[in-house]
C-alpha positions as CSV (number, residue, x, y, z in Angstrom):
1,M,0.0,0.0,0.0
2,G,2.1,2.9,1.2
3,G,1.2,6.6,0.9
4,D,-0.8,8.4,3.4
5,G,-3.3,5.6,4.1
6,P,-3.4,3.3,7.1
7,E,-0.7,0.6,7.1
8,W,-1.8,-3.0,6.8
9,T,-1.2,-5.0,9.9
10,G,-3.4,-8.1,9.4
11,V,-2.5,-11.7,10.1
12,V,-1.6,-12.2,6.4
13,S,1.4,-10.4,4.9
14,E,-0.7,-8.2,2.6
15,R,-4.2,-7.5,1.7
16,L,-5.9,-10.2,-0.4
17,R,-7.9,-9.6,-3.5
18,C,-11.7,-9.5,-3.1
19,C,-13.1,-13.1,-3.1
20,V,-16.3,-11.8,-4.7
21,C,-15.2,-9.5,-7.5
22,D,-11.5,-10.4,-7.7
23,G,-10.7,-6.7,-7.6
24,S,-7.8,-5.1,-5.7
25,T,-8.5,-4.1,-2.1
26,D,-5.4,-2.0,-1.7
27,D,-7.2,1.3,-1.2
28,A,-10.6,0.0,0.0
29,E,-11.9,1.5,3.2
30,D,-14.4,-1.4,3.6
31,Y,-11.8,-4.2,3.4
32,V,-12.6,-7.3,5.5
33,L,-10.4,-10.3,6.2
34,I,-12.3,-13.6,6.8
35,E,-10.9,-16.7,8.4
36,L,-12.4,-20.1,7.6
37,T,-11.4,-23.0,9.8
38,A,-11.9,-26.8,9.5
39,E,-12.7,-28.1,13.0
40,F,-11.4,-31.6,12.5
41,S,-8.1,-30.8,10.7
42,G,-7.2,-27.5,12.1
43,A,-6.8,-26.1,8.5
44,R,-7.2,-22.3,8.1
45,Q,-8.0,-20.3,4.9
46,W,-8.1,-16.5,4.7
47,L,-10.3,-14.6,2.3
48,G,-10.3,-10.9,1.6
49,A,-13.4,-8.9,0.5
50,H,-14.9,-5.6,0.1
51,A,-17.6,-5.5,2.7
52,E,-20.2,-4.2,0.2
53,H,-19.5,-7.1,-2.1
54,L,-19.6,-9.6,0.7
55,N,-23.0,-8.2,1.9
56,S,-24.3,-8.7,-1.6
57,V,-23.8,-12.5,-1.4
58,L,-24.6,-13.3,2.2
59,A,-27.8,-15.0,3.2
60,E,-30.7,-12.8,4.4
61,G,-30.1,-11.7,8.0
62,F,-26.3,-11.7,7.8
63,S,-24.3,-8.5,7.2
64,V,-20.8,-7.1,7.6
65,E,-20.1,-3.8,9.2
66,V,-16.7,-2.0,9.0
67,H,-15.6,0.0,12.1
68,Q,-12.4,2.0,11.8
69,M,-10.1,1.2,14.7
C-alpha cells in the first residue's frame, strides 16, 4: 500500500484480492479479512473482500459492518 493511508497490519502479509469481484482491495476502506477453519483438521483459509460485495452475497439476516479502529 504505502502513501498516506493506514498501514496494513493483518494476520496475512498483505491485503488479499476481493473473493467476490477479484478486484484489488489496496485502497478499499471497507476491506474485511475472513478466516475459515476446519474443525477436525485445524486447517485455516483466509479470504479478503470488500464489505459491500460480501454483503451482496450473504444470506438474508447476515451482514458485515466495518468499524475504523
